[in-house]
C-alpha positions as CSV (number, residue, x, y, z in Angstrom):
1,M,27.7,13.5,-13.7
2,L,25.9,11.1,-11.4
3,V,28.0,10.9,-9.0
4,D,27.5,14.3,-8.0
5,M,23.4,13.8,-8.3
6,L,24.1,11.0,-5.9
7,N,26.6,13.5,-3.9
8,R,23.7,16.2,-3.2
9,H,20.4,14.2,-3.8
10,W,21.3,10.9,-1.9
11,V,18.9,11.4,0.7
12,T,15.8,12.4,-1.5
13,I,16.8,9.4,-4.1
14,F,17.0,7.1,-1.3
15,A,12.8,8.3,0.2
16,V,11.1,8.6,-3.6
17,I,12.5,4.9,-4.4
18,L,11.0,3.9,-1.0
19,F,8.1,5.7,-1.4
20,C,7.6,4.6,-4.7
21,I,8.3,0.8,-3.7
22,K,5.7,1.5,-0.8
23,L,3.0,2.9,-3.2
24,W,2.9,0.6,-6.3
25,P,1.0,-2.4,-4.6
26,R,-1.3,0.4,-2.7
27,K,-3.1,1.1,-6.6
28,R,-6.0,0.6,-4.6
29,F,-6.2,2.2,-1.3
30,R,-7.2,6.1,-0.5
31,N,-7.4,6.7,-4.7
32,T,-7.8,10.0,-4.7
33,E,-4.5,10.5,-2.1
34,T,-2.5,8.0,-4.0
35,K,-2.4,10.1,-6.9
36,Y,-1.4,13.6,-4.9
37,F,0.7,10.8,-3.1
38,W,2.4,9.9,-7.0
39,L,2.6,13.4,-8.0
40,T,4.7,14.9,-5.0
41,A,7.3,11.5,-5.3
42,L,7.7,12.1,-9.6
43,S,8.1,16.2,-9.0
44,C,10.4,15.5,-6.4
45,L,12.4,13.0,-8.7
46,F,12.6,15.1,-11.5
47,L,13.5,18.0,-9.4
48,V,16.8,15.9,-8.7
49,L,16.8,15.1,-12.4
50,E,16.5,18.8,-13.2
51,D,19.3,20.2,-11.2
52,S,21.8,17.6,-12.2
53,F,21.8,17.8,-15.9
54,E,21.2,22.3,-15.3
55,S,24.2,21.6,-13.7
56,V,25.4,20.7,-16.5
57,C,24.2,23.2,-18.8
58,S,25.8,25.9,-16.4
59,L,29.2,24.9,-17.8
60,D,28.4,25.5,-21.9
61,P,26.9,28.5,-23.2
62,S,25.5,26.9,-26.0
63,L,23.0,24.6,-23.9
64,R,21.5,28.1,-22.6
65,F,18.0,26.9,-24.2
66,L,18.2,23.8,-22.6
67,R,18.9,25.0,-19.0
68,T,16.3,28.2,-19.1
69,L,14.0,25.1,-19.6
70,L,14.9,23.0,-16.8
71,S,15.2,25.8,-14.9
72,V,11.3,26.4,-15.9
73,L,10.4,23.7,-15.3
74,G,12.2,23.0,-12.0
75,Y,10.8,26.1,-10.6
76,T,7.4,24.4,-11.4
77,F,7.8,20.8,-10.1
78,R,8.7,22.9,-6.8
79,S,6.2,24.4,-6.4
80,T,3.3,21.2,-7.8
81,A,5.3,18.6,-4.7
82,A,4.2,21.3,-2.5
83,L,0.8,22.2,-3.7
84,S,0.6,17.7,-4.4
85,L,1.4,17.3,-0.2
86,L,-1.4,19.7,-0.3
87,L,-4.1,18.8,-1.0
88,V,-3.5,15.1,0.3
89,I,-4.4,17.0,3.0
90,V,-7.4,19.3,2.2
91,P,-10.1,17.0,2.5
92,R,-12.4,15.5,-0.3
93,N,-15.1,17.8,-1.0
94,K,-12.6,21.7,-1.0
95,R,-10.1,20.1,-3.5
96,Y,-10.6,23.5,-5.8
97,F,-8.9,24.2,-8.2
98,I,-7.5,27.9,-7.1
99,Y,-5.4,25.2,-5.7
100,W,-4.1,24.8,-8.4
101,I,-3.9,28.6,-9.7
102,P,0.1,29.5,-7.6
103,S,1.4,26.8,-9.6
104,I,0.1,27.8,-12.2
105,I,1.5,31.5,-12.1
106,T,4.5,30.2,-10.9
107,F,5.4,28.4,-14.5
108,L,3.9,31.8,-16.5
109,V,6.3,33.8,-14.3
110,S,9.8,31.7,-15.0
111,C,8.5,31.3,-18.1
112,T,9.7,35.0,-18.6
113,A,13.2,34.0,-18.5
114,F,12.6,33.2,-22.6
115,F,12.5,36.5,-23.4
116,S,13.6,38.8,-20.6
117,D,15.3,38.8,-17.2
118,V,12.4,39.8,-14.6
119,A,12.5,36.1,-13.1
120,F,16.0,35.6,-13.6
121,G,18.4,35.0,-15.8
122,F,22.4,34.8,-17.2
123,D,25.2,38.1,-17.5
124,E,28.2,37.8,-19.7
125,N,29.5,35.5,-17.9
126,Y,26.7,32.5,-18.0
127,A,26.7,32.9,-14.7
128,F,23.3,32.5,-13.2
129,Y,20.8,35.3,-11.4
130,R,17.9,36.0,-10.3
131,G,15.0,39.0,-11.5
132,P,12.1,41.4,-9.3
133,L,9.7,37.9,-9.5
134,G,12.4,35.3,-9.2
135,Y,10.9,34.7,-5.5
136,V,7.8,34.1,-6.8
137,A,9.3,29.7,-7.4
138,F,10.1,29.6,-3.8
139,V,7.2,31.6,-2.2
140,V,4.6,30.1,-3.8
141,P,6.0,26.7,-1.9
142,V,6.3,28.2,1.2
143,L,3.0,30.2,0.4
144,Y,1.5,25.8,0.0
145,I,3.3,24.2,3.3
146,I,1.9,27.8,5.1
147,L,-1.6,26.7,3.9
148,S,-1.2,22.9,5.1
149,L,-0.5,23.9,8.2
150,W,-3.2,26.2,8.9
151,I,-6.0,23.4,7.1
152,I,-4.1,20.1,9.9
153,F,-4.8,22.3,12.8
154,K,-8.7,23.4,11.7
155,H,-9.5,20.0,10.1
156,F,-7.5,17.7,11.8
157,S,-7.5,15.4,15.4
158,E,-5.3,13.2,15.6
159,R,-6.6,10.4,18.4
160,S,-3.3,9.7,20.0
161,S,-0.9,12.5,22.3
162,L,1.4,11.6,20.6
163,E,0.4,11.2,16.6
164,K,-1.0,14.7,16.9
165,Y,2.0,16.1,16.3
166,I,3.0,14.0,13.0
167,M,1.7,16.4,10.4
168,P,1.8,19.4,12.5
169,I,6.4,19.1,12.6
170,C,6.6,17.5,8.3
171,A,4.8,21.0,7.7
172,V,7.2,22.9,9.4
173,F,10.0,21.2,8.7
174,C,9.1,21.7,4.7
175,L,8.3,25.8,5.9
176,S,12.1,26.2,7.5
177,S,13.7,23.9,4.8
178,S,12.4,26.3,2.0
179,L,13.6,29.3,3.4
180,L,16.3,28.1,4.2
181,D,16.5,27.9,0.1
182,V,15.6,31.3,0.0
183,V,18.2,32.8,2.3
184,Y,21.1,30.1,1.0
185,G,20.4,28.0,-1.6
186,G,20.1,25.1,-1.5
187,V,17.6,21.3,-2.5
188,R,15.7,21.3,1.4
189,T,13.1,21.8,0.3
190,H,12.6,18.7,-2.3
191,E,14.1,16.3,1.0
192,A,11.9,17.7,3.6
193,I,8.3,17.5,0.8
194,I,9.8,13.7,0.3
195,I,9.9,12.7,3.9
196,S,7.8,14.4,4.7
197,S,4.9,12.5,2.5
198,I,6.1,9.5,3.8
199,F,5.3,10.1,7.2
200,F,1.6,11.4,5.9
201,Y,1.3,8.4,3.5
202,L,2.0,6.3,6.9
203,V,-0.3,8.3,9.7
204,L,-3.4,8.1,6.8
205,F,-2.8,4.3,6.0
206,S,-3.0,4.2,9.6
207,N,-6.5,5.6,10.2
208,D,-7.4,3.6,6.9
209,N,-6.7,0.5,9.1
210,R,-8.8,2.0,12.1
211,R,-11.7,2.2,8.9
212,D,-14.9,-0.1,8.3
213,S,-14.5,-1.0,5.1
214,L,-18.3,-1.5,4.2
215,T,-19.6,1.9,5.7
216,G,-16.3,3.9,6.6
217,L,-16.9,4.1,10.3
218,L,-14.4,3.4,12.2
219,N,-14.1,-0.2,13.4
220,R,-14.4,-2.0,16.5
221,Q,-10.9,-2.8,16.5
222,A,-11.1,1.7,16.9
223,F,-13.5,0.8,19.4
224,Y,-11.1,-0.9,21.7
225,D,-8.5,1.5,21.3
226,D,-10.1,5.1,22.0
227,C,-12.3,3.4,24.5
228,N,-8.7,3.1,26.4
229,L,-7.5,6.7,25.1
230,Y,-10.4,8.1,25.8
231,I,-11.2,7.0,29.0
232,R,-11.2,9.9,30.7
233,N,-13.6,12.1,28.7
234,I,-16.0,9.4,27.4
235,G,-19.3,11.8,28.9
236,A,-21.9,9.5,27.2
237,V,-22.5,6.4,24.7
238,A,-25.2,5.8,22.6
239,S,-25.7,2.3,21.0
240,L,-27.4,2.1,17.5
241,D,-28.4,-1.2,15.7
242,M,-30.3,-2.1,11.9
243,N,-33.8,-3.3,11.9
244,G,-34.4,-6.1,9.6
245,L,-31.4,-6.7,8.7
246,K,-32.2,-10.3,8.6
247,L,-35.2,-10.8,6.8
248,L,-33.3,-7.7,4.0
249,N,-30.7,-10.2,3.2
250,D,-32.9,-13.9,3.1
251,T,-35.2,-11.1,1.1
252,M,-33.7,-10.0,-1.2
253,G,-29.7,-10.5,-0.5
254,H,-26.9,-9.7,1.7
255,Q,-26.1,-6.7,-1.1
256,A,-29.0,-5.2,-0.2
257,G,-28.3,-5.7,3.3
258,D,-24.4,-4.0,2.3
259,K,-26.4,-1.4,0.9
260,A,-28.9,-0.7,3.7
261,L,-25.5,-0.6,6.5
262,K,-23.6,1.7,4.2
263,T,-26.8,3.8,4.1
264,I,-26.7,3.7,8.2
265,G,-22.6,4.6,7.8
266,E,-23.7,7.4,6.2
267,C,-26.0,8.9,8.4
268,M,-23.7,8.4,11.6
269,L,-21.0,10.1,9.5
270,K,-22.6,13.5,8.7
271,I,-22.7,13.4,13.0
272,A,-19.0,12.5,14.0
273,D,-16.5,15.1,14.3
274,E,-13.7,15.0,17.0
275,K,-16.3,15.0,19.5
276,T,-18.1,12.2,18.7
277,L,-16.6,9.0,17.3
278,A,-19.0,6.7,15.3
279,Y,-17.8,3.2,15.3
280,R,-19.2,-0.3,13.0
281,V,-18.8,-3.0,16.3
282,G,-20.7,-5.2,14.4
283,G,-22.7,-6.8,11.7
284,D,-25.7,-4.2,12.0
285,E,-24.2,-3.5,15.4
286,F,-23.1,0.9,16.2
287,L,-21.5,3.0,18.7
288,I,-21.2,6.6,19.0
289,L,-18.6,7.9,21.6
290,F,-19.4,11.8,23.2
291,L,-16.6,13.3,24.4
292,H,-18.9,15.4,26.1
293,S,-22.0,15.1,27.9
294,D,-24.2,17.6,26.9
295,E,-27.7,15.9,26.9
296,K,-29.6,18.0,24.1
297,V,-26.4,17.8,21.4
298,I,-26.8,14.2,22.1
299,T,-30.9,14.1,21.6
300,N,-30.4,16.5,18.7
301,I,-27.7,13.7,17.5
302,E,-29.8,10.9,17.6
303,K,-32.7,12.2,16.2
304,M,-30.6,13.8,13.6
305,I,-29.7,9.8,12.8
306,T,-33.1,8.3,12.7
307,G,-35.1,11.0,10.7
308,D,-32.2,10.1,8.3
309,V,-32.3,6.4,7.7
310,T,-36.3,6.0,8.2
311,A,-35.7,8.8,5.1
312,S,-33.6,6.4,3.2
313,G,-35.9,3.6,3.9
314,Y,-34.7,1.9,6.7
315,S,-34.6,1.6,10.3
316,I,-32.3,1.8,13.2
317,S,-33.1,1.6,17.4
318,T,-31.3,3.5,19.7
319,G,-30.5,3.9,23.0
320,Y,-28.1,7.1,24.9
321,A,-26.7,6.2,28.6
322,I,-25.0,9.4,30.1
323,R,-22.0,8.9,32.3
324,G,-22.2,9.2,35.5
325,P,-19.5,10.0,38.0
326,E,-17.3,7.4,38.8
327,E,-19.2,4.9,36.1
328,S,-16.6,3.0,34.1
329,V,-17.4,3.2,30.7
330,D,-18.2,-0.7,30.2
331,D,-20.9,0.2,32.4
332,V,-22.4,3.0,30.4
333,I,-22.2,0.8,27.0
334,K,-24.5,-1.6,28.8
335,R,-27.4,0.7,29.7
336,S,-26.4,1.9,26.4
337,D,-27.5,-1.6,25.2
338,D,-30.0,-2.1,27.2
339,L,-31.5,0.9,26.2
340,M,-31.4,0.2,22.5
341,Y,-32.7,-3.1,23.1
342,Q,-36.1,-2.1,24.9
343,A,-36.9,0.1,21.3
344,K,-35.9,-2.6,19.6
345,A,-38.2,-4.5,21.1
346,D,-41.3,-2.3,20.6
347,Y,-39.8,-1.9,17.0
348,Y,-41.0,-5.7,16.7
349,R,-43.6,-6.0,19.1
350,S,-45.7,-3.2,17.1
351,K,-44.3,-5.5,14.4
352,G,-45.8,-8.2,15.2
353,T,-42.5,-10.3,14.4
354,E,-40.4,-11.6,16.8
355,Q,-36.7,-10.0,17.8
356,R,-33.9,-11.7,17.2
357,A,-32.2,-13.1,19.8
358,D,-28.9,-12.0,19.6
359,H,-26.7,-9.5,22.1
360,Y,-23.1,-7.3,21.9
361,Q,-21.5,-7.7,24.3
362,V,-18.3,-5.0,24.8
363,K,-16.1,-4.5,27.5
364,E,-12.9,-2.4,28.0
């Protein structure tokens, strides 16, 4: 049995072991997503064991009940593996229970094998055959993978022209593997799912390295990278700087200052999308790259952020600049910074205090 298991599932076993080794020390990385990655890995591992033990049970009719049970669990975990991959992709605030319903239906339909052959059964020679509902166990993973593909195209915009193809290619790979299993049988689906999970993990981990750990905004290195990547698409820049952070730190402690920065980050995340990239580039210094030059949209975003920050009990100074013809990104940033620091000087003048003598210099 061991030799047969290794022969049929070597790729899956190898991938699951390495993936678990990678997941283990990163229990704190994207905690919710990590949970689903573990579910995918363990589901694929169970599918390996189920297929191997089911092969042994197929040799002995006295193990009919055990063979049926293993098949039921195998079909269920096939759906669960695809579901967990989907839940990694679904935005956190949209992971509804409804996504679990097809997997539950798979389990219930498969359980009919204990008293009926509507899903699957065994003939007088103990040979397996599929009933009219037997394809539910294959249709559900295909459904999950199609949903994954749809969500990828709807919600995800990767930061490089090549990287953006990784997730849809993985989804198509899983979909084609599932269809091949339906037509020809085999173990391609869980091989494709575990391989795709590894690539999904790498993409998410790469994106997390571009995030500021306190605010969740893109970080300084991401800003430098994106200035080069989107150099032709940047149409405007906005500079934002918190007012009074030093005083807040000095009087109430750095935890209060961190809370303020986190709040500003949350206000900026509300407006961030594929055309509006928000960064924390320094202690209390933030930048927004606009991949367009629609001044009405830019001013509305500036007002929205300022209003949200003010409503939260904090204050920021802002400035923005529209990129002119033949103007470099560095020049746009400088103009944006100058306007922001002018607003900051006005703020401190109105408060009767002296502005901090600090200026953040950004280069392409």
